Residue, then its C-alpha position, 0 to 999 in steps of 0.5 A: m119628316f117628309d111633310i116638312l121637306v115638301a112644305a119647305f120646298i113649296m115655300l122656296y119654290l114660291v119665293p119669287t111670287a111672295d117677293a113680287y106681291d110683298r114689294a107691290h110689283p106692277h107685274a106681280l100676277r105675271i111673275s106668279l104665273l111664270n113662277i107657277f108654270l115654268g118655275w120647275t125649270v131652273f131657268g123659269w125660277v131664276a127668271a121669275f126671281v130676277w123679274s120680281r127683284k127688278i123695278s123701274p127707275v121711277e119706282f126706284y127713285a120714289a122708294r129711295n126718296r120717300p119721306r122719312r120721319a125726322v125728330g128734333m134737329n133732323a126735322r129742320w134739315a129734313a124740312r129744308l131738303a124735302v122741297p128740292r127732293a120733291e122738285v127733282g121727283r116732279e122733274l123726273l116725271r115730267n121728263a118721262a112724260t115728255a119722252n113718252a110723248n116724243v116716242r108716240s109722235l114718232i110712231e104716229r108719223r109712220 
């Protein structure tokens, strides 16, 4: 009985790490290190869990608008909607790159 409780505790303790790797989070290694070394404090575990659930706006947009399999009549509508969605995604990435370049130029001026 004690072995089952220990196994359940370890599984619950490592939920943020498993979630980060399952979602292919870009900071999965850092999340797992935070979870392993500071997870024994409630604050460390909650911080690792929240961080593992948080994604950037670009990742959110990509996950939300990923291509889906369409069948029959839906395939025609999906084909019509695919091009505008792709254009919006490209525009979002272009705006992010422009903002990044603007910040770099401001930093270099100093």
